[in-house]
C-alpha positions, 0 to 999 in steps of 0.5 A, a space after each residue: 729801504 724797509 727790507 734793508 732795515 729789516 736785515 740790519 735789525 736781524 744782524 744785530 739780533 744775531 750778535 746777542 746770546 740766545 739764551 732761549 736757544 741755549 736752554 732748548 739745546 740743554 733740553 734736547 741733550 737731557 739724556 747726556 746731562 743725565 749720563 753725566 749726573 749718573 756718572 758723577 754720582 757713581 764716582 762719588 760712590 766709589 770714592 765713599 766706599 774706598 775712603 777710610 773713615 776719619 774719627 775725632 775724639 777728645 778728652 778734658 784736663 784741668 790746670 789747677 794750683 794744687 796746694 801741698 797738703 803738708 805745706 803750712 804756714 809753719 813749713 820752713 821750705 816751700 816748693 809751691 812757686 808760681 800759680 795758675 797764671 801762665 800755666 795754661 799757656 804753658 800746657 798748650 804750648 807744651 802739647 804742641 812741642 816736639 819733645 812731648 810728642 816724642 815721649 808720646 810716640 816712643 812710649 806707645 810705639 806708633 812708628 809700628 803699625 799692624 796691618 791686615 789686607 782689606 777690600 780696598 787697602 791694607 787696614 791698621 788693626 792695632 790691638 786687634 792683632 793676635 800677636 805682638 811684636 817685640 821690637 829690638 830697638 838696637 837693630 835696624 828695621 826696614 821703613 815704609 815697606 809692610 813685612 808679611 807674617 803668615 801663620 802656619 799654625 797657632 805657634 809657627 809662622 813665616 816672614 815673607 817679602 818681595 823687595 824690588 830693589 837690593 837696598 831700603 831704608 831702615 831706622 834704629 829706633 834706639 838712637 833713631 838713626 836712619 841708614 841704607 840696609 841691603 835686603 834680599 830681592 825677589 820672593 823671600 820666606 823664612 819660618 820662625 816660631 812664637 817667641 823666637 828671635 828674628 834676626 833679619 837684615 830688615 826685621 829684628 824682634 820677636 813675635 809673641 802670639 798673645 795668649 787665648 788667640 785662635 789664629 787660623 792657618 794661613 791667615 796673613 798679617 803685616 808689620 809696617 815701620 814709619 820714620 820716627 820723626 815723621 810720626 812724630 811730626 804728623 801727631 804733633 800737627 794733628 793734636 789740638 788743645 784749647 780752652 773749653 770756654 771762657 768762663 772755664 779757662 783752666 779746663 782744656 780740651 784735647 782733640 785728635 783725628 785719625 782713622 783708628 779709634 783705639 789709637 786716638 784713645 791711647 795717644 790722648 790718655 797717654 798725652 795727658 799722663 806724660 803731661 801730668 808727669 812732666 808738669 809734676 817734675 817740673 813743679 818738683 824742680 825746686 824741691 830736688 835742687 834744695 834736696 841735693 843741697 841739704 844732702 851735700 851740707 848734710 854729708 859735710 856736717 856728718 864728717 865734721 861731727 864724726 871728727 869732733 866726736 873722735 876728738 872728744 873721745 880721744 881728749 877724755 882718754 888722754 886727760 881724764 877730764 869729764 866735767 866743769 863746774 856749773 859757772 864755767 858750764 854756763 859760760 860755755 853754753 852762752 859761747 856755744 849759742 853765739 858760735 852756733 848763731 855765727 855758724 848760721 849767719 856764715 852759712 847764709 853768707 856762703 849761700 849768697 855768695 854761692 848764689 851771686 856767683 851762679 847768677 853771674 856765671 850760669 845761664 840756666 837758673 833752674 838749679 837754684 836751691 831754696 834760701 830757706 834750706 839755710 835758714 834765709 827768711 828774707 822775703 825778697 830774696 825768696 820771691 826773686 829766687 822763685 820768680 827767676 826759676 819760673 821764668 827759667 823754666 818757661 824759657 826752656 819750655 819755649 825753646 822746643 816751640 820757638 827759634 832762638 832770636 825770637 822776640 819772645 826769648 828777648 822778652 823773657 831774657 829782659 824779665 830774667 835779667 830784670 829779676 836777677 839785677 833786683 836779686 843781686 841788689 838784695 843779696 849785696 844788702 843782706 850780705 852787708 847786714 850779715 857781716 855787721 852781725 857777724 862782727 857783733 857775734 865776734 866781739 861777744 865770742 871774744 869777750 866770753 873766751 876771755 872769761 874762760 882764759 883763766 881755766 887750765 888748759 885741759 879744761 879750756 880744750 874740753 870746753 872747746 871740744 865740747 861746744 864743737 860736739 854740740 854745735 855739730 850735732 845741732 847743725 846735723 839735727 837741723 839739716 836732717 830735719 830739713 831733708 826730712 821735711 823737704 822729702 815729705 813735701 816733695 813726695 806729697 807734691 801732686 800735678 797741677 794737671 788732672 784728667 777730668 774726662 779721659 778719652 774713650 770710645 763709646 761709639 761715634 766720632 765719625 767725621 769723615 769722609 763727608 758722604 752726603 757732601 760727596 754726593 752732593 759735590 758729585 751731583 753738582 759737578 754731574 750737572 754743571 760740567 755738561 751745562 758748560 760743555 753745552 754752553 761752550 759748544 753752543 757758544 762756538 757753534 756757528 752752524 745753523 741748527 733750525 728754522 727759528 734761527 733763520 727767522 732771527 737771522 734774515 727776513 728772506 722766507 723759508 719755502 719748504 723743509 726737506 728731511 733726510 732720507 737714505 736712499 740709493 740715489 737721488 730720484 726719491 720723488 720718483 722711485 719713492 713717491 709716497 715718502 715724506 721727502 717726495 711730499 715735501 718737494 710737492 709742497 715746495 712746488 705748490 709754494 713756487 707756484 705763488 712766487 712764479 705768479 708774483 713775477 708775472 713772467 711773460 713767457 711760457 716757462 718758469 725758470 728756477 735757479 737752486 744754489 747754496 753756500 758751499 758744496 754738500 748742502 743738497 743743491 743737486 739733490 733739490 734740483 733732481 727732485 723739484 724737476 721730477 715732481 714738476 714732470 710727474 705733474 704733467 709740466 714739461 721740465 728741463 734740468 740744466 747742469 750749470 755747475 761746470 766746475 764739479 758736475 754731478 747730475 748725470 750719475 742718477 739718470 745713468 748718462 755720460 758726462 762726455 757732452 753737455 752745456 760746455 759743449 753747446 756754449 763753445 759751439 762743438 754741438 747743438 742742443 739736440 746733441 746734448 739733451 737727454 730724454 729721461 726715463 721719467 716722462 716730460 723730464 729732460 736733462 742736460 749735463 754740464 759736460 767736460 770741466 772747462 778751463 773758464 766756466 765763469 766766462 762761459 756762463 756769461 757768454 750770450 750763447 747761454 742767454 740764447 739757449 735759455 731763451 729758446 728753452 723757454 719756447 719749448 718747456 714749461 719749467 726750466 731748473 738751473 742747477 748752479 755752483 755754490 754761491 759762497 764759493 764762486 761768482 758763477 751763480 750770481 751770473 745766472 740770477 738774471 735768467 731765474 724767475 725764482 731762486 731757491 738757496 739750500 740751507 742744510 741743518 747742522 752744516 751750513 754756516 751762519 756766516 753764509 746766511 750773512 753773505 746771502 743777506 748782503 747780496 739780498 740787500 744789494 739786489 744781486 739776488 731777487 726772489 730768493 727763498 730758503 729750503 731747509 735740507 736735512 730737517 729733522 723735527 726736534 721737540 726742544 730745538 725749533 721752538 715749534 715754529 711751523 710753516 704748515 709742512 708738518 708732513 714734509 719732515 723726514 723724521 717723526 712726522 705726526 699722524 698724517 705721516 703715519 697714515 699716508 707716507 712710507 716709513 723709512 725702514 732702518 736697521 737695528 744698527 741704524 736705529 742705535 746710531 740715531 739714538 746716539 746722535 740724538 743724545 
């Protein structure tokens, strides 16, 4: 009962994961782990040297509300609408728009790359190319294919290609249209001179050698064109903008990453320049519209002035009237003043009517002229017009980055409509006021005209023409002054965008590849991948690798250890008596004496049964060598081959298997007919004989019992070589004849489940006096935990000081040594 409980405990221990065993497994395979780490670091090195450097550069721009230096409180036309509020957000939005990046890419021609063959790839040399390609934007250029330029001399070169297909994608950069073009297949080469027009199906333009460039004959360069929209999208997604800090919200930082620092610098600086130009145009939009309005009014006034002047000259010529009395002149001047005021009010009314129509019929409100251009000083109207134009410009800007129907558009439209409704109401009120003023002016004019009605008709006509002439001249002078003022204000306008710190290559800026990270990842992967592999192999491995595993899984004792020994046959103990294997079998013989004494057999002979779980675990090898060491010690020994299904022992003794145990059991032959006296003194062998159809029944017969009983009277030691216990039940039938049983365990071969089978047989009492012998044992410093049984001299490999002194060494060839080394790692 005690043994049963102990074995149950051993079975439960086997279920848990053996972390200590896993650790020693890793230590045993340290060379494999080291090789994996070295390989991973080598891969990381090749990745680092092959990857292109990635740089990040930046520039700073400021967004301010710069006041026009010519704008004062007395300036009648103001174009400084808006303010800093909202401008930062507009700039940050504009820089990510497709339209803005199209302008920058198009101005820098970043869709064309200058390349040079490098060690691992073609390298972008940008401005370092000794020539410039002047592209013909009206003709197609092949896309995504490097066209070679090979210089023959300083001014002569040849264009070479090697297209695989007959057609390729191309793009005309003038209108950005794409198409398929026919290209020459195979090797192509054509000579040209510097500045000569290149007119090829896939390349159109001029190659111009830069001044003071010494070009080596035979040097090769490449020109590669990329899809315009693809390049724009890459820069659009790559460029970053943000505020420097919360305290400096109007200072923006532009950042861009890439593989060529010169290209990054140019793109950032050109971006700032394009932004500044665009913002100035947007800032002058109000002024430009106003100047257009004044120009149209000025042109009409100029025509009217010319007509009235001609009319006055003709009147004087016809009527000889050149002047009137002072009193009449005073009345005429008063009348002219009223008519001037009336004309000014009518101009205001015309402007308001036009503005009202514009607001009700148009959707783009960025074309509104300034109300002050016609003398409207109403603050509400000026403020509303300014707000509407600002909101309309913001909406236009939003169209580049946001889809129509977005909530942002709805919010802007709501604000525009709200401001427009307020403006329309103000216009109605102002129109009513102007109409009242016009009525009053008309009555005053009628009264003065009545006073002049008594004058002669020629004088009345003279005064009328004179008033029209004076009014036209004054209107022309006013419009001319406003036009000059508007032009001065517009010319003096400066962009709200200024560069605080332009992009510049001052060294540094390298952000990738992160070589240290790559090496660290290589180190981690090189360590953890083999650790995981070893873990899974260890987890899935169900074979026995060491004596420590057996002691954990079973309470059955280990009788001895047998190392692997390369020899031509199984007679190692006889032919190599000084070998470590022979010594291990002598150690097993000594240990068996204690077991035989414990059994207390009352016969002369001691019977030993040798079995295993499956074939190939060294059962026959052990049987032959244990029989040999007993015979050499003077014991009369017999070896019975009871593995009737797969007989083996006859080959090593150069005997046949024609007659054996089977012949005796079926009664065909006597014992003297089947026994063989071997060349080893005191050792007899009985082979199995021919394979019978019913081996189990023969082993259960009384003839076998009678044979063994008779052998006990004649021999000192009887060795039974039996079938594998895990495959057939024959071995269990033979346990009744055995005083001791050896169960062979071949390390790295026998399955752990077979030990459970032996434990079960041991628990049930079917196996008694059983012990383990470990075959193919190899001393492993890191895997057997040092659990010794006093058999250090029995190791097949690496036996210690005593082994070196007293045992023969197994001589190995160079190939065998290399093979053993690889097996150990």
